MIZARO-357695 format. One record per atom (N, C-alpha, C): residue in three letters; x, y, z. Coordinates in steps of 0.02 Angstrom, whole numbers, padded with zeros to 5 digits, always signed. Each point is the difference from the previous one (the first is absolute). Example, Ala and Ser with C-alpha at 12.3 -4.5 7.8 and 13.67 -1.06 7.14 Angstrom:
<badrens>
Ala+00660-00284+00390 Ala-00045+00059+00000 Ala+00045+00060+00000 Ser-00018+00053-00036 Ser+00042+00059+00003 Ser-00039+00055+00037 
</badrens>
This chain:
<badrens>
Met+03848-00222-00315 Met+00047-00051-00023 Met-00009-00010-00076 Tyr+00055+00006-00037 Tyr-00003-00005-00073 Tyr+00017-00072-00021 Lys-00042-00027-00044 Lys+00012-00067-00028 Lys+00035+00008-00067 Ile+00059-00030-00005 Ile+00041+00009-00059 Ile+00020-00068-00029 Ala-00010-00008-00065 Ala+00023-00059-00036 Ala+00067+00016-00032 Val+00050-00041+00013 Val+00066+00008-00031 Val+00009-00054-00053 Leu+00019+00021-00060 Leu+00003-00045-00057 Leu+00072-00008-00024 Leu+00021-00063-00009 Leu+00067-00015-00025 Leu-00004-00057-00049 Thr+00049-00003-00044 Thr+00010-00059-00042 Thr+00075-00015+00000 Cys+00017-00064-00002 Cys+00070-00018+00007 Cys+00018-00060-00045 Phe+00064-00004-00015 Phe+00026-00057-00038 Phe+00074-00009+00016 Asn+00016-00053+00035 Asn+00069-00024+00009 Asn+00049+00050+00028 Arg-00020+00038+00051 Arg+00048+00038+00039 Arg-00023-00001+00073 Val+00003-00060+00027 Val-00029-00013+00065 Val+00028+00045+00055 Asp+00066+00011-00001 Asp+00030+00041+00053 Asp-00026+00071-00001 Lys-00006+00029-00060 Lys-00025+00068-00005 Lys-00074+00003+00019 Thr-00038-00050-00021 Thr-00071-00001+00017 Thr-00010-00002+00075 Leu+00037-00043+00034 Leu-00006-00005+00073 Leu+00022+00064+00035 Ala+00055+00031-00025 Ala+00024+00062+00030 Ala-00051+00056-00011 Cys-00031+00001-00059 Cys-00051+00051-00015 Cys-00058-00007+00049 Leu-00023-00061+00010 Leu-00057-00011+00046 Leu+00019+00016+00072 Glu+00061-00016+00019 Glu+00022+00016+00068 Glu-00001+00076+00012 Asn+00026+00038-00048 Asn-00001+00072+00006 Asn-00071+00028-00002 Leu-00042-00030-00041 Leu-00070+00021-00005 Leu-00035-00006+00067 Phe+00004-00058+00031 Phe-00035-00010+00063 Phe+00030+00041+00057 Ala+00064+00017-00006 Ala+00032+00042+00051 Ala-00020+00073-00006 Ser-00034+00018-00056 Ser-00018+00070-00010 Ser-00074+00014+00011 Val-00037-00048+00027 Val-00072+00008+00008 Val-00016+00042+00062 Pro-00031+00059-00008 Pro-00018+00041+00058 Pro-00062-00027+00035 Asp-00015+00028+00057 Asp-00055-00026+00041 Asp-00069+00009-00031 Asn-00006+00047-00047 Asn-00066+00014-00028 Asn-00013-00039-00065 Met+00040-00052-00014 Met-00009-00040-00061 Met-00008-00074+00016 Val-00040-00032-00041 Val-00004-00073-00002 Val+00016-00022-00071 Leu+00052-00040-00007 Leu+00021-00021-00067 Leu-00023-00071-00015 Lys-00018-00010-00063 Lys-00010-00067-00028 Lys+00043-00003-00062 Val+00046-00047-00002 Val+00049-00004-00055 Val-00019-00056-00048 Phe-00003+00017-00065 Phe-00015-00047-00053 Phe+00061-00005-00045 Leu+00031-00058-00002 Leu+00062-00009-00038 Leu-00008-00055-00052 Val+00011+00017-00063 Val-00002-00048-00054 Val+00070-00030-00009 Asp+00006-00065+00008 Asp+00062-00035-00014 Asp-00007-00029-00071 Asp+00033+00033-00047 Asp-00011-00018-00071 Asp+00046-00055-00023 Gly-00008-00058+00032 Gly+00037-00059-00022 Gly+00072-00002+00023 Ser+00016+00029+00057 Ser+00069-00002+00025 Ser+00023-00071+00011 Thr+00064-00012-00015 Thr+00030-00066+00011 Thr+00051+00001+00057 Asp+00005+00057+00034 Asp+00048+00007+00055 Asp-00033-00005+00069 Gly-00063-00022+00001 Gly-00034-00009+00064 Gly-00028+00063+00029 Thr-00010+00052-00040 Thr-00025+00064+00025 Thr-00067-00009+00036 Gly-00048-00032-00033 Gly-00066-00009+00029 Gly+00001-00037+00066 Val+00038-00053+00002 Val+00006-00041+00062 Val+00031+00041+00055 Ser+00053+00037-00016 Ser+00035+00040+00051 Ser-00045+00055+00027 Val-00038+00032-00044 Val-00046+00053+00023 Val-00053-00030+00046 Arg-00028-00056-00019 Arg-00052-00032+00042 Arg+00027-00018+00069 Glu+00063-00022+00002 Glu+00030-00020+00063 Glu+00016+00060+00044 Lys+00029+00052-00029 Lys+00023+00057+00040 Lys-00055+00051+00012 Phe-00046+00006-00048 Phe-00054+00050+00005 Phe-00067-00034-00015 Pro-00024-00040+00046 Pro-00063-00037-00013 Pro-00060+00045-00010 Gln+00005+00064+00020 Gln-00055+00047-00010 Gln-00006+00023-00072 Val+00050-00013-00041 Val-00001+00020-00070 Val-00039-00051-00042 Gln-00046+00024-00041 Gln-00036-00044-00045 Gln+00041-00009-00063 Val+00027-00061-00010 Val+00040-00015-00059 Val-00045-00028-00054 Ile+00003+00031-00058 Ile-00041-00019-00058 Ile+00046-00031-00052 Gln-00016-00060-00023 Gln+00044-00033-00048 Gln-00013+00027-00070 Gly+00053+00024-00032 Gly-00005+00024-00069 Gly+00013-00056-00050 Thr-00006+00017-00063 Thr+00008-00049-00053 Thr+00073-00009-00021 Gly+00043+00046+00020 Gly+00069-00001-00023 Gly+00010+00044-00061 Ser-00053+00030-00025 Ser+00006+00043-00059 Ser-00038+00065+00009 Leu-00009+00021+00062 Leu-00036+00062+00013 Leu+00044+00062-00005 Tyr+00062-00007+00024 Tyr+00046+00057+00004 Tyr-00028+00052+00049 Trp+00030+00060+00000 Trp-00017+00048+00053 Trp-00071+00025-00004 Asn-00019+00028-00057 Asn-00065+00035-00003 Asn-00058-00048+00007 Arg+00002-00057-00034 Arg-00055-00047+00005 Arg-00001-00034+00068 Gly+00059-00008+00030 Gly+00002-00027+00068 Gly-00031+00049+00050 Met+00016+00064-00008 Met-00029+00050+00044 Met-00075+00007-00011 His-00021-00007-00063 His-00072+00002-00015 His-00036-00057+00037 Leu+00029-00059-00001 Leu-00030-00057+00035 Leu-00003+00012+00075 Ala+00055+00027+00029 Ala+00000+00014+00072 Ala-00054+00051+00017 Trp-00007+00052-00042 Trp-00049+00053+00013 Trp-00071-00026-00007 Asp-00011-00040-00052 Asp-00066-00028-00011 Asp-00020-00045+00058 Thr+00047-00040+00024 Thr-00013-00044+00057 Thr-00017+00041+00062 Ala+00038+00053+00013 Ala-00012+00042+00058 Ala-00069+00033-00004 Ala-00016+00028-00058 Ala-00063+00037-00008 Ala-00060-00046+00008 Asn+00009-00064-00016 Asn-00055-00048+00007 Asn+00000-00036+00067 Thr+00048+00017+00042 Thr+00005-00032+00066 Thr-00034+00042+00054 Asp+00010+00067-00004 Asp-00025+00044+00053 Asp-00003+00071-00026 Glu-00028+00044+00040 Glu-00001+00072-00014 Glu+00061+00032+00033 Phe+00039+00036-00038 Phe+00060+00032+00027 Phe-00003+00075-00010 Asp+00029+00036+00047 Asp+00004+00073-00005 Asp+00053+00022-00050 Tyr+00053-00040-00005 Tyr+00056+00016-00045 Tyr+00029-00065-00027 Tyr+00032+00007-00058 Tyr+00041-00054-00028 Tyr+00071+00026-00008 Ile+00048-00041+00017 Ile+00070+00018-00009 Ile+00032-00051-00047 Leu+00027+00024-00056 Leu+00038-00041-00046 Leu+00073+00005+00021 Leu+00033-00057+00010 Leu+00068-00001+00026 Leu+00042-00050-00037 Asn+00059+00021-00024 Asn+00047-00046-00031 Asn+00039-00037+00053 Asp+00016-00063-00013 Asp+00034-00039+00051 Asp+00075+00013+00005 Asp+00026+00045-00043 Asp+00070+00021+00008 Asp+00005+00070+00029 Thr-00055+00022+00031 Thr-00005+00066+00029 Thr-00005-00006+00076 Phe+00045+00034+00035 Phe+00005-00008+00072 Phe-00019+00065+00035 Leu-00056-00003+00036 Leu-00029+00060+00030 Leu+00036+00020+00065 Tyr+00003+00065+00012 Tyr+00022+00026+00064 Tyr-00058-00008+00051 Pro+00016+00003+00064 Pro-00052-00010+00052 Pro-00060+00047-00004 Asn+00009+00060-00027 Asn-00055+00049-00001 Asn-00036+00002-00068 Ala+00015-00047-00044 Ala-00024+00004-00069 Ala-00076-00001-00006 Leu-00032-00048+00031 Leu-00073-00006-00007 Leu-00036+00060+00030 Glu+00025+00024+00055 Glu-00031+00060+00031 Glu+00006+00060-00047 Glu+00057+00005-00034 Glu+00012+00057-00045 Glu-00046-00002-00060 Val-00007-00058-00033 Val-00043-00001-00060 Val-00072+00012+00018 Leu-00021-00025+00058 Leu-00069+00011+00022 Leu-00012+00074+00016 Thr+00048+00031+00034 Thr-00007+00071+00016 Thr-00005+00042-00063 Cys+00040-00015-00051 Cys-00002+00037-00063 Cys-00069-00006-00033 Ala-00028-00061+00000 Ala-00065-00010-00030 Ala-00054+00039+00037 Ile+00001-00003+00065 Ile-00050+00034+00041 Ile+00004+00076-00009 Glu+00062+00026-00005 Glu+00008+00072-00010 Glu-00033+00024-00065 Lys-00005-00045-00048 Lys-00030+00017-00065 Lys-00070-00031-00007 Asp-00032-00013+00056 Asp-00069-00025+00001 Asp-00008-00065-00040 Asn+00052-00038-00005 Asn+00000-00064-00035 Asn-00017+00005-00074 Asn+00009+00059-00028 Asn-00012+00009-00072 Asn+00065-00006-00040 Val+00042-00046+00022 Val+00067-00007-00028 Val+00022-00073-00001 Val+00048-00014-00043 Val+00041-00061+00007 Val+00067+00023+00028 Val+00020-00030+00055 Val+00063+00020+00033 Val+00056-00046-00024 Cys+00051+00029-00030 Cys+00058-00038-00024 Cys+00058+00013+00048 Ala+00021-00052+00035 Ala+00056+00007+00047 Ala+00066+00009-00038 Ala+00042+00043+00025 Ala+00066+00012-00029 Ala+00052-00045+00034 Phe+00046-00028-00040 Phe+00051-00044+00026 Phe+00069+00021-00023 Cys+00050-00020+00039 Cys+00069+00017-00016 Cys+00043-00063+00004 Ser+00061+00006-00024 Ser+00048-00054+00005 Ser+00026-00003+00072 Glu+00006-00059+00025 Glu+00027-00008+00068 Glu+00071+00026+00005 Glu+00038-00008-00053 Glu+00071+00019+00000 Glu+00010+00074-00012 Thr-00032+00027-00052 Thr+00013+00069-00020 Thr-00049+00051+00029 Lys-00058-00026+00023 Lys-00055+00042+00026 Lys-00030+00045-00054 Lys+00013-00016-00063 Lys-00028+00038-00055 Lys-00065-00032-00025 Phe-00043+00041-00031 Phe-00064-00023-00026 Phe+00008-00060-00047 Thr-00043-00049+00009 Thr-00002-00057-00047 Thr-00069-00009-00031 Tyr-00053+00000+00041 Tyr-00068-00010-00025 Tyr-00048+00047+00036 Gly-00054+00017-00036 Gly-00051+00043+00029 Gly-00039+00034-00055 Gly-00015+00064+00009 Gly-00037+00038-00050 Gly+00046+00035-00049 Gln-00028+00015-00059 Gln+00037+00036-00051 Gln-00040+00060-00024 Thr+00035+00049-00026 Thr-00032+00058-00031 Thr-00024-00018-00069 Lys-00032+00048-00034 Lys-00024-00011-00068 Lys+00059-00013-00048 Lys+00059+00026+00017 Lys+00059-00010-00041 Lys+00037-00065+00018 Gly-00027-00037+00048 Gly+00032-00063+00020 Gly+00054+00007+00052 Glu+00006+00060+00029 Glu+00052+00011+00051 Glu-00026-00021+00069 Pro+00043-00025+00043 Pro-00023-00022+00066 Pro-00024+00058+00043 Val-00053-00013+00038 Val-00025+00049+00048 Val+00034-00015+00067 Ile+00050+00039+00017 Ile+00040-00012+00059 Ile-00037+00024+00062 Pro-00006-00041+00052 Pro-00034+00023+00062 Pro+00033+00063+00028 Asn-00042+00048+00021 Asn+00026+00063+00027 Asn-00034+00021+00065 Gly-00034-00047+00033 Gly-00034+00017+00062 Gly-00072+00021-00008 Thr-00023+00005-00063 Thr-00069+00017-00014 Thr-00030-00050-00048 Ile-00067-00002-00004 Ile-00034-00041-00049 Ile+00008+00033-00069 Gln+00021-00039-00049 Gln+00008+00026-00068 Gln-00041-00042-00049 Glu-00026+00033-00051 Glu-00037-00037-00051 Glu+00049-00031-00050 Cys-00022-00056-00030 Cys+00038-00036-00050 Cys-00041-00006-00064 His+00033-00019-00053 His-00035-00013-00063 His-00001-00075-00016 Ser+00046-00037+00028 Ser+00001-00073-00008 Ser+00030-00030+00063 Ile-00014-00065+00010 Ile+00019-00032+00063 Ile+00028-00070-00011 Asn+00050-00017+00040 Asn+00024-00069+00004 Asn-00041-00038+00051 Gly-00010-00064-00012 Gly-00042-00041+00044 Gly+00036-00034+00057 Asn+00059+00025+00020 Asn+00037-00032+00055 Asn-00039+00001+00065 Cys-00034+00055+00013 Cys-00044+00006+00058 Cys-00051+00054-00014 Leu-00061-00020-00013 Leu-00055+00047-00013 Leu-00055-00011+00050 Leu-00028+00054+00026 Leu-00059-00003+00042 Leu-00059+00026-00040 Val-00051-00044-00006 Val-00060+00017-00038 Val-00060+00000+00047 Pro-00029+00059+00014 Pro-00059+00002+00043 Pro-00060-00035-00033 Lys-00047-00020+00041 Lys-00059-00035-00023 Lys-00037+00039-00054 Lys-00007+00066+00009 Lys-00038+00039-00048 Lys+00035+00000-00068 Val+00066-00004-00001 Val+00036-00004-00064 Val-00013-00068-00032 His+00006-00053+00041 His-00013-00067-00027 His-00071-00007-00025 Asp-00047+00028+00036 Asp-00070-00005-00021 Asp-00012+00033-00068 Ser+00039+00052-00015 Ser-00008+00036-00062 Ser+00044-00027-00056 Val+00062-00016+00015 Val+00049-00019-00051 Val+00003-00075-00009 Gly-00009-00037+00055 Gly+00003-00073-00004 Gly+00070-00027+00012 Asn+00012-00058-00028 Asn+00061-00039+00009 Asn+00051+00020-00054 Leu+00060-00026+00005 Leu+00048+00003-00055 Leu-00030-00034-00061 Asp+00020+00022-00059 Asp-00026-00030-00061 Asp+00042-00062-00018 Pro-00030-00060+00001 Pro+00039-00061-00012 Pro+00021-00009-00073 Ile-00017+00047-00044 Ile+00025-00005-00068 Ile+00076+00005-00001 Phe+00030+00033+00050 Phe+00072+00006+00005 Phe+00027-00058+00043 Pro+00046-00040-00027 Pro+00026-00057+00039 Pro+00046+00021+00058 His+00049+00040-00015 His+00052+00014+00050 His+00006+00075+00015 Ala+00030+00037-00046 Ala+00010+00072+00010 Ala-00060+00039-00025 Ile+00003+00066+00009 Ile-00047+00050-00026 Ile-00064+00007+00041 Gly-00021-00053+00034 Gly-00063+00003+00036 Gly-00003+00054+00053 Asp+00056+00014+00034 Asp+00000+00053+00051 Asp-00006+00069-00033 Phe+00036+00010-00055 Phe-00006+00064-00036 Phe-00072+00009-00026 Asp-00028-00054-00027 Asp-00068+00004-00025 Asp-00050+00016+00055 Tyr+00010-00029+00059 Tyr-00046+00013+00055 Tyr+00002+00074+00021 Gly+00060+00028+00001 Gly+00006+00070+00017 Gly-00036+00045-00049 Gln+00006-00015-00065 Gln-00034+00040-00050 Gln-00076-00008+00005 Arg-00022-00061+00014 Arg-00072-00011+00007 Arg-00027+00036+00061 Ala+00039+00001+00054 Ala-00022+00036+00060 Ala-00008+00074-00015 Met+00049+00029-00035 Met-00005+00072-00016 Met-00060+00013-00047 Ala-00013-00046-00046 Ala-00056+00009-00046 Ala-00067-00002+00037 Asn+00000-00032+00059 Asn-00060-00003+00041 Asn-00003+00055+00052 Gly+00044+00049-00006 Gly-00003+00059+00044 Gly+00042-00003+00063 Phe+00040-00052+00007 Phe+00043-00006+00059 Phe+00070+00026-00016 Lys+00038+00016+00052 Lys+00068+00024-00010 Lys+00050-00054+00022 Leu+00059+00004-00028 Leu+00056-00042+00020 Leu+00047+00042+00043 Ile+00017-00025+00058 Ile+00045+00038+00043 Ile+00056-00046+00025 Thr+00054+00031+00021 Thr+00055-00038+00030 Thr+00007+00019+00073 Thr+00035-00041+00037 Thr+00007+00010+00072 Thr+00050+00055+00016 Lys-00005+00026+00061 Lys+00040+00057+00021 Lys+00074-00019+00007 Arg+00012-00064+00011 Arg+00069-00023+00011 Arg+00007-00071-00027 Tyr+00061-00024-00003 Tyr+00011-00069-00021 Tyr-00029-00047+00052 Leu-00034-00052-00023 Leu-00033-00046+00046 Leu+00032-00069+00001 Gly+00058-00006-00030 Gly+00034-00064+00001 Gly+00053-00003-00054 Thr+00026-00060-00011 Thr+00052-00010-00050 Thr-00022-00050-00052 Cys+00022+00012-00060 Cys-00011-00047-00056 Cys+00054+00015-00051 Glu+00040-00049-00015 Glu+00055+00012-00046 Glu-00025+00001-00072 Ser+00025+00047-00039 Ser-00022+00007-00070 Ser+00041-00046-00045 Asn-00029-00018-00055 Asn+00035-00038-00052 Asn+00031+00049-00048 Asp+00066+00006+00002 Asp+00034+00050-00040 Asp+00013-00023-00072 Tyr-00020-00061-00016 Tyr+00013-00027-00067 Tyr-00061+00008-00044 Leu+00013+00016-00063 Leu-00054+00002-00049 Leu-00023-00070-00016 Pro-00060-00008-00027 Pro-00022-00066-00022 Pro+00048-00030-00050 Lys+00003-00065-00003 Lys+00048-00036-00043 Lys-00005+00021-00073 Trp-00060+00017-00022 Trp-00009+00015-00071 Trp+00030+00067-00020 Cys+00025+00039+00048 Cys+00029+00066-00015 Cys+00075-00003-00014 Tyr+00032-00058+00006 Tyr+00073-00004-00004 Tyr+00022-00030-00067 Ser+00046+00036-00033 Ser+00023-00021-00066 Ser+00042-00063+00002 Asn+00030-00016+00057 Asn+00042-00061+00004 Asn-00042-00063+00010 Val-00065+00008+00006 Val-00045-00058+00004 Val-00023-00017-00070 Pro+00004-00064-00021 Pro-00022-00019-00067 Pro-00073+00021-00012 Phe-00015+00015-00063 Phe-00066+00028-00017 Phe-00057-00047+00022 Lys+00007-00064-00012 Lys-00055-00046+00018 Lys-00013+00002+00075 Glu+00053+00007+00039 Glu-00009+00004+00073 Glu-00031+00066+00019 Arg+00019+00054-00035 Arg-00031+00065+00014 Arg-00074-00002-00016 Leu-00018-00030-00056 Leu-00070-00004-00020 Leu-00040-00040+00051 Lys+00028-00056+00022 Lys-00034-00042+00049 Lys-00009+00038+00066 Ala+00051+00038+00020 Ala-00003+00038+00062 Ala-00052+00055-00004 Leu-00004+00034-00058 Leu-00048+00054-00008 Leu-00072-00026+00007 Tyr-00013-00058-00028 Tyr-00068-00027+00000 Tyr-00013-00046+00060 Ser+00047-00003+00046 Ser-00010-00036+00062 Ser-00044+00042+00047 Pro-00040-00032+00043 Pro-00038+00040+00049 Pro+00044+00043+00044 Leu+00064-00018+00006 Leu+00046+00037+00043 Leu+00038+00054-00039 Gly-00019+00013-00062 Gly+00036+00047-00042 Gly-00012+00073+00016 Asn-00047+00015+00045 Asn-00017+00068+00023 Asn-00036+00043-00051 Ser+00019-00006-00063 Ser-00033+00040-00052 Ser-00028-00046-00055 His-00029-00056+00020 His-00030-00046-00048 His-00043+00041-00048 Pro+00015-00002-00065 Pro-00033+00045-00047 Pro-00076-00002+00003 Lys-00030-00058+00007 Lys-00073-00004+00001 Lys-00029+00037+00060 Tyr+00027-00015+00059 Tyr-00029+00028+00061 Tyr+00018+00074+00009 Tyr+00060+00018-00022 Tyr+00019+00071+00004 Tyr-00043+00041-00048 Phe-00016-00028-00059 Phe-00043+00034-00047 Phe-00070+00011+00030 Ile-00026-00051+00033 Ile-00066+00006+00032 Ile+00001+00056+00052 Tyr+00052+00001+00041 Tyr+00005+00050+00053 Tyr+00004+00071-00029 Ile+00045+00010-00048 Ile+00010+00067-00027 Ile-00062+00022-00038 Lys-00029-00042-00040 Lys-00061+00018-00038 Lys-00057+00018+00048 Arg-00007-00040+00053 Arg-00055+00011+00048 Arg+00004+00068+00033 His+00060+00022+00016 His+00006+00061+00041 His+00029+00061-00037 Phe+00035-00012-00056 Phe+00034+00056-00032 Phe-00014+00005-00075 Gly-00039-00046-00028 Gly-00021+00006-00069 Gly+00035-00046-00048 Leu-00032-00011-00057 Leu+00025-00047-00051 Leu+00066+00024-00029 Gly+00007+00065-00013 Gly+00060+00025-00031 Gly+00062-00016+00040 Leu-00002+00014+00065 Leu+00058-00013+00042 Leu+00012-00075+00007 Ala-00054-00040+00001 Ala+00008-00072+00004 Ala+00036-00027-00061 Leu-00017+00024-00059 Leu+00034-00022-00061 Leu+00073+00023+00000 Lys+00012+00061+00023 Lys+00069+00025+00004 Lys+00043-00045+00044 His-00026-00018+00059 His+00038-00043+00045 His+00009-00070-00029 Met-00051-00025-00035 Met+00006-00066-00031 Met+00058-00001-00050 Leu+00005+00053-00039 Leu+00055+00004-00049 Leu+00068+00008+00034 Ser+00003+00044+00051 Ser+00064+00012+00032 Ser+00026-00061+00038 Ile-00046-00038+00030 Ile+00020-00061+00036 Ile+00032-00049-00049 His-00031-00009-00058 His+00028-00049-00047 His+00063+00027-00035 Leu+00005+00066-00007 Leu+00062+00028-00026 Leu+00057-00012+00049 Arg-00015+00008+00064 Arg+00052-00013+00050 Arg+00019-00073+00001 Leu-00049-00044-00010 Leu+00014-00071-00003 Leu+00048-00015-00058 Leu-00012+00031-00057 Leu+00041-00012-00060 Leu+00069+00032+00006 Ile+00002+00061+00026 Ile+00064+00038+00002 Ile+00010+00027+00071 Pro+00018-00041+00048 Pro+00007+00022+00070 Pro+00052+00055+00009 Asn+00050+00003-00044 Asn+00053+00050+00009 Asn-00023+00072-00010 Leu-00060+00009-00027 Leu-00026+00068-00007 Leu-00017+00031+00067 Trp-00005-00042+00052 Trp-00018+00024+00066 Trp+00058-00012+00048 Lys+00002+00038+00052 Lys+00051-00008+00053 Lys-00012-00065+00036 Gln+00054-00039+00010 Gln-00006-00066+00032 Gln+00036+00000+00067 
</badrens>
């Protein structure tokens, strides 16, 4: 029997959070025992209350309201690791809806590789059935499921399975990143510690992609608003944190190049396709 900690963080999307948990519990095979740790980061829509009522087995952790995704997931992971010993940790986004065989599939992939991997589940759009989130190649192209285990160079954190041996070596997400980048950073750290990143043999659920660029990329947005959006924790490429990530894994030269290109795009968005 495998003991698995499932980690989530949420903010003000109660219906999606409840649907995510419902699908999660419907996908638990007989050889797993789940303990779910969910950070409610200051929701005002009753998310925490609703989760406690409908899923009393979930441990709801109250956030500060300023954790965002990565720091919320770090808190959930830290709480889990200090609560019990687990064979695996699963990072799960609350807008990600698992198919019934999803947990069995990610576990099987990890075991096939002797648990020397981080397993990144692949997801598609419910409407189009096309790839939305999962692993990417070194060129940033999606790794499309083809019925076999494939290696990746970077990973989205929509659903990741991290074996105990990986956690013992790599540790938690780095809380220096507030919202984005933490999942990419974790993948690079795992590879630096000798582990591989792999994706699942098939799509394991649905998660709709955000087809819009960040607000700071659009020329019709006033400059002050673009600047504020870029330096928001939700800006995806916050210059400070993106610089840290790129310098840490790819060198100072590339970090400086990206720092300049990000601010050039901020100043002249029309130079890029919108």
